[in-house]
PAZAPA-4460 file (N, C-alpha, C; in steps of 0.05 Angstrom, whole numbers, plus 32768, in hexadecimal, padded with zeros to 4 digits):
% residues 133
    n_x    n_y    n_z   ca_x   ca_y   ca_z    c_x    c_y    c_z   seq   type   mol
   7BAB   7CA0   7DE5   7B8D   7CA1   7DE7   7B83   7C98   7DCF     1      M     A
   7B6D   7C8E   7DCA   7B63   7C86   7DAE   7B59   7C94   7DA2     2      S     A
   7B53   7C91   7D87   7B4E   7CA2   7D73   7B38   7CA9   7D77     3      K     A
   7B1E   7CA0   7D86   7B00   7CAA   7D81   7B03   7CC3   7D97     4      T     A
   7B19   7CBC   7DAE   7B17   7CD2   7DC2   7B29   7CE8   7DBB     5      A     A
   7B34   7CEB   7DA1   7B46   7CFF   7D99   7B31   7D12   7D82     6      R     A
   7B1D   7D03   7D84   7B07   7D1C   7D71   7AF6   7D25   7D7D     7      R     A
   7AF5   7D42   7D6B   7AE4   7D54   7D73   7AC7   7D54   7D71     8      G     A
   7ABB   7D68   7D7B   7A9C   7D62   7D7B   7A91   7D58   7D5F     9      P     A
   7A77   7D50   7D63   7A6B   7D43   7D4B   7A68   7D59   7D3A    10      K     A
   7A6A   7D58   7D1E   7A65   7D6B   7D0B   7A49   7D70   7D0B    11      K     A
   7A39   7D83   7CFC   7A1D   7D8E   7CF8   7A1E   7D83   7CDB    12      E     A
   79FD   7D74   7CE0   79FF   7D6E   7CBF   79F6   7D85   7CAC    13      L     A
   7A02   7D7D   7C93   7A00   7D91   7C80   79E6   7D97   7C70    14      K     A
   79D4   7D85   7C78   79BA   7D89   7C6A   79A3   7D89   7C83    15      H     A
   798F   7D9B   7C7F   797D   7DA3   7C8F   7963   7D96   7C80    16      D     A
   7956   7D79   7C8F   7946   7D69   7C89   792E   7D71   7C95    17      W     A
   792A   7D8F   7CA5   790F   7D8F   7CA9   7901   7D99   7C99    18      S     A
   7906   7DA3   7C80   78EE   7DA7   7C6E   78E1   7D87   7C63    19      R     A
   78F7   7D75   7C5E   78EE   7D5F   7C54   78DD   7D4E   7C69    20      V     A
   78E7   7D55   7C84   78D7   7D48   7C98   78BC   7D52   7C9B    21      D     A
   78B7   7D6C   7C94   789D   7D7C   7C93   7888   7D71   7C7F    22      A     A
   7899   7D64   7C6C   7886   7D62   7C4B   7874   7D48   7C57    23      M     A
   785D   7D40   7C46   784D   7D29   7C50   785E   7D17   7C32    24      T     A
   784F   7CF9   7C35   785E   7CEE   7C1F   7856   7CF0   7C07    25      D     A
   783B   7D00   7C01   7834   7D08   7BE4   784A   7D19   7BDF    26      E     A
   784E   7D2B   7BEC   785F   7D47   7BE5   787F   7D44   7BE5    27      E     A
   7880   7D29   7BF0   78A1   7D1A   7BE6   789E   7D13   7BCF    28      R     A
   7890   7D05   7BC8   788C   7CF6   7BAF   788D   7D07   7B96    29      H     A
   787E   7D1F   7B97   7874   7D35   7B88   7895   7D40   7B7F    30      A     A
   789C   7D45   7B9C   78B7   7D50   7B98   78CD   7D3B   7B8B    31      A     A
   78D0   7D2D   7B8D   78DD   7D15   7B83   78D9   7D12   7B63    32      A     A
   78BF   7D13   7B60   78B9   7D10   7B3F   78C6   7D25   7B34    33      M     A
   78C3   7D41   7B40   78CD   7D5B   7B33   78E3   7D62   7B2E    34      A     A
   78FA   7D4C   7B42   7916   7D4A   7B3D   791D   7D3F   7B21    35      D     A
   7924   7D4D   7B0B   7931   7D40   7AF6   794B   7D2F   7AFB    36      P     A
   7953   7D2C   7B09   7971   7D21   7B13   796D   7D0A   7B24    37      D     A
   794F   7D02   7B2C   794B   7CEA   7B3A   792F   7CE3   7B35    38      A     A
   7924   7CE8   7B1C   7911   7CD9   7B12   7911   7CBA   7B14    39      R     A
   78F7   7CAE   7B0F   78F9   7C90   7B0C   78FF   7C88   7AEF    40      P     A
   7909   7C75   7AEE   790C   7C6A   7AD2   78F6   7C63   7AC7    41      M     A
   78F4   7C64   7AB1   78E2   7C5C   7A9C   78DD   7C39   7A97    42      T     A
   78C9   7C2F   7A8B   78CC   7C18   7A7F   78E3   7C11   7A69    43      D     A
   78E5   7C26   7A5C   78F5   7C1D   7A49   7911   7C20   7A52    44      A     A
   791C   7C30   7A5F   7932   7C2F   7A6E   793A   7C1B   7A84    45      E     A
   7926   7C0D   7A8C   7929   7BF4   7A9A   792F   7BE1   7A86    46      W     A
   7923   7BDE   7A6F   7926   7BCB   7A5B   793F   7BCE   7A4F    47      A     A
   794E   7BE6   7A4D   7967   7BED   7A46   7983   7BE3   7A5C    48      R     A
   7971   7BE7   7A74   7989   7BE0   7A8C   799A   7BC6   7A85    49      A     A
   79AA   7BC3   7A8E   79BF   7BAC   7A91   79AE   7B9A   7AA5    50      R     A
   79B2   7B7E   7AA3   79A4   7B6A   7AB6   79BD   7B66   7AC9    51      R     A
   79B8   7B5D   7AE4   79C8   7B54   7AF4   79CF   7B3D   7AE8    52      V     A
   79EA   7B32   7AE5   79EC   7B17   7ADD   79E7   7B05   7AF0    53      P     A
   79DD   7AEA   7AE8   79D0   7AD7   7AF5   79E5   7AC5   7B05    54      R     A
   7A02   7ACB   7AF3   7A11   7AB2   7AF7   7A1A   7AB4   7B1A    55      V     A
   7A19   7AD3   7B26   7A21   7ACF   7B3A   7A09   7AC6   7B4B    56      S     A
   79F0   7AC6   7B46   79DE   7ABB   7B56   79E1   7A97   7B57    57      I     A
   79E8   7A93   7B45   79EA   7A71   7B3C   7A08   7A6B   7B4E    58      I     A
   7A1F   7A79   7B4A   7A35   7A75   7B52   7A2E   7A74   7B77    59      R     A
   7A24   7A8C   7B81   7A1A   7A8E   7B9A   7A0A   7A72   7BAA    60      R     A
   79F5   7A6A   7B93   79E4   7A5B   7BA0   79F1   7A3E   7BA3    61      A     A
   7A08   7A37   7B95   7A1B   7A20   7BA0   7A2D   7A27   7BB1    62      F     A
   7A2F   7A3C   7BBE   7A43   7A44   7BD0   7A5E   7A3C   7BC5    63      R     A
   7A66   7A4D   7BAD   7A7F   7A4C   7BA3   7A8D   7A64   7B9C    64      L     A
   7AA5   7A67   7B9D   7AB8   7A80   7B9B   7AB7   7A82   7B7E    65      S     A
   7ABB   7A9A   7B76   7AC0   7A9F   7B5B   7AD8   7A88   7B4E    66      Q     A
   7AE9   7A85   7B5A   7AFD   7A73   7B53   7AF5   7A58   7B52    67      E     A
   7AEA   7A4D   7B65   7ADE   7A31   7B6C   7AC9   7A2B   7B51    68      E     A
   7AB8   7A3B   7B4B   7AA1   7A3D   7B39   7AAF   7A3E   7B19    69      F     A
   7AC4   7A4D   7B15   7ACF   7A4D   7B00   7AE0   7A34   7AFA    70      A     A
   7AF1   7A2C   7B0E   7AFC   7A0D   7B04   7AE6   79F5   7B00    71      A     A
   7AD1   79F7   7B13   7ABF   79DD   7B13   7AB0   79DB   7AF8    72      R     A
   7AAE   79EF   7AF0   7A99   79F5   7AD4   7AAA   79FE   7ABD    73      F     A
   7AC4   79FD   7ABC   7AD4   7A05   7AA8   7ACE   7A24   7A95    74      H     A
   7ACF   7A36   7AA8   7AC7   7A51   7AA1   7AE0   7A5F   7AA6    75      I     A
   7AEC   7A6E   7A94   7B02   7A7E   7A97   7AFE   7A98   7AB0    76      P     A
   7B0A   7A95   7AC6   7B01   7AA6   7ADB   7AFF   7AC2   7AD2    77      I     A
   7B0F   7ACF   7AC2   7B0F   7AEB   7ABB   7AEE   7AF3   7AAA    78      G     A
   7AE9   7ADE   7A9B   7ACC   7ADD   7A8F   7ABB   7ADE   7AA5    79      T     A
   7ABA   7ACD   7ABC   7AA4   7AC7   7ACD   7AA0   7AE9   7AD8    80      L     A
   7ABF   7AEE   7ADC   7ABC   7B06   7AEE   7AB1   7B23   7ADC    81      R     A
   7AB5   7B24   7AC8   7AA5   7B32   7AB1   7A8D   7B2D   7AB0    82      D     A
   7A7E   7B13   7AB2   7A5F   7B15   7AB6   7A58   7B1C   7AC4    83      W     A
   7A69   7B19   7AE3   7A59   7B1E   7B01   7A5D   7B3A   7B07    84      E     A
   7A71   7B4A   7AF5   7A6D   7B5E   7B03   7A63   7B70   7AEB    85      Q     A
   7A52   7B6C   7AD1   7A46   7B77   7AC7   7A57   7B7F   7AA9    86      G     A
   7A6E   7B80   7AAB   7A80   7B86   7A96   7A79   7B78   7A78    87      R     A
   7A73   7B5D   7A78   7A64   7B54   7A67   7A50   7B43   7A6A    88      K     A
   7A4A   7B38   7A53   7A29   7B27   7A56   7A35   7B0D   7A49    89      E     A
   7A2A   7AF8   7A5B   7A2E   7ADD   7A4D   7A18   7ADF   7A33    90      P     A
   7A28   7AD0   7A21   7A1E   7ACD   7A01   7A09   7AB8   7A09    91      D     A
   79F8   7AB1   79F2   79E2   7A9A   79F1   79EC   7A81   79F6    92      A     A
   7A08   7A79   79EC   7A0D   7A62   79F7   7A0F   7A61   7A18    93      A     A
   7A23   7A70   7A1B   7A2B   7A77   7A34   7A15   7A71   7A4B    94      A     A
   79FB   7A83   7A41   79E8   7A89   7A51   79DB   7A6E   7A51    95      K     A
   79DA   7A5C   7A3A   79CD   7A41   7A3F   79D9   7A2F   7A51    96      A     A
   79F6   7A2E   7A4F   7A08   7A22   7A65   7A05   7A24   7A84    97      Y     A
   79F8   7A3E   7A83   79F7   7A52   7AA4   79DE   7A43   7AAF    98      L     A
   79CE   7A3B   7A96   79AC   7A2C   7A9C   79B4   7A12   7AAA    99      R     A
   79C1   7A08   7A97   79CC   79E7   7A9B   79D8   79EC   7ABC   100      V     A
   79E6   79F4   7ABA   79F5   79F8   7AD7   79EC   79F9   7AE8   101      I     A
   79D9   7A0D   7AEB   79C5   7A14   7AFF   79A9   79FE   7B08   102      A     A
   79A2   79F1   7AEF   798F   79D3   7AF0   799B   79BE   7AF9   103      S     A
   79B7   79B6   7AE9   79C3   7999   7AF0   79DC   79A1   7AF4   104      E     A
   79E5   79A9   7B0A   7A03   79AF   7B0A   7A15   7993   7B11   105      P     A
   7A08   7981   7B1A   7A14   7965   7B1A   7A17   795A   7AFF   106      E     A
   7A02   795F   7AF0   7A0E   7953   7AD8   7A21   795E   7AC6   107      T     A
   7A22   797B   7ACC   7A38   7988   7AB4   7A51   797F   7ACD   108      V     A
   7A52   797F   7AE0   7A6C   797B   7AEE   7A70   795D   7ADE   109      R     A
   7A60   7948   7AE2   7A69   792F   7AD6   7A71   792F   7AB5   110      K     A
   7A69   793C   7AA8   7A68   7944   7A90   7A8A   794F   7A8B   111      A     A
   7A8B   795F   7A9F   7AAC   796F   7A9E   7AC2   795E   7AA9   112      L     A
   7ABC   7946   7AB5   7AD5   7935   7ABC   7AE4   7935   7AA3   113      L     A
   7B02   792A   7AB0   7B11   791F   7A99   7B0A   7904   7A92   114      P     A
   7B09   7903   7A74   7B0D   78E8   7A6C   7B1B   78D9   7A5F   115      R     A
   7B23   78BC   7A65   7B36   78B3   7A55   7B34   78BD   7A39   116      P     A
   7B49   78B9   7A28   7B4C   78BD   7A0B   7B41   78A5   7A00   117      R     A
   7B31   78A4   79EB   7B31   7887   79DA   7B4C   7879   79D6   118      P     A
   7B4C   785F   79D9   7B5D   7854   79D2   7B76   7850   79EE   119      G     A
   7B75   7860   79FF   7B8C   786A   7A13   7B86   784C   7A27   120      A     A
   7B6F   783E   7A2E   7B72   7823   7A3E   7B7D   780E   7A28   121      M     A
   7B77   780A   7A0C   7B81   77F9   7A02   7BA5   77FF   7A06   122      K     A
   7BB1   781A   7A01   7BC5   781D   7A00   7BD6   7811   7A19   123      R     A
   7BC2   7813   7A2F   7BD0   780F   7A49   7BD1   77EF   7A4B   124      K     A
   7BBC   77E3   7A43   7BBD   77C9   7A44   7BD5   77B8   7A32   125      R     A
   7BD7   77C6   7A19   7BF1   77BB   7A04   7C0A   77C8   7A16   126      E     A
   7C0D   77D9   7A29   7C22   77DF   7A38   7C2A   77CC   7A4E   127      A     A
   7C10   77C0   7A53   7C19   77B2   7A74   7C1F   7796   7A63   128      G     A
   7C15   778E   7A4A   7C20   7773   7A3D   7C38   7776   7A34   129      D     A
   7C43   778C   7A2F   7C62   7791   7A2B   7C72   778F   7A44   130      V     A
   7C6F   779B   7A58   7C79   7797   7A72   7C7D   7779   7A7C   131      A     A
   7C60   7768   7A79   7C60   774E   7A87   7C76   773C   7A77   132      R     A
   7C7D   7743   7A5F   7C89   772D   7A56   7CA4   7732   7A5A   133      R     A
***
């Protein structure tokens, strides 16, 4: 016997919505405004509210996982998660970096490619000369 077949009759709803259904839109609005627990936020409260971190929007636009985005742009995964989950906010330098990533991702990727250290080619050539002798 399946789980759904064993269930009893549907439970009655705990709320009677008939009073709300009988109200006009204006009456519902007035009742909502009078409720101190459900009042709308003021402009000052909106200004103090935490912003949704934009890093997740940037990352999703590139269709990258958190791990891929962090690795590609050399951002610690914990830091990225903190930004996305709103636990921390990027500082000014990180915000600037995120703006550059959003507008010029290929340039950032190229800039972060590993580069040979100065003098490495010279040492390779010298090592080749020694091996040929």
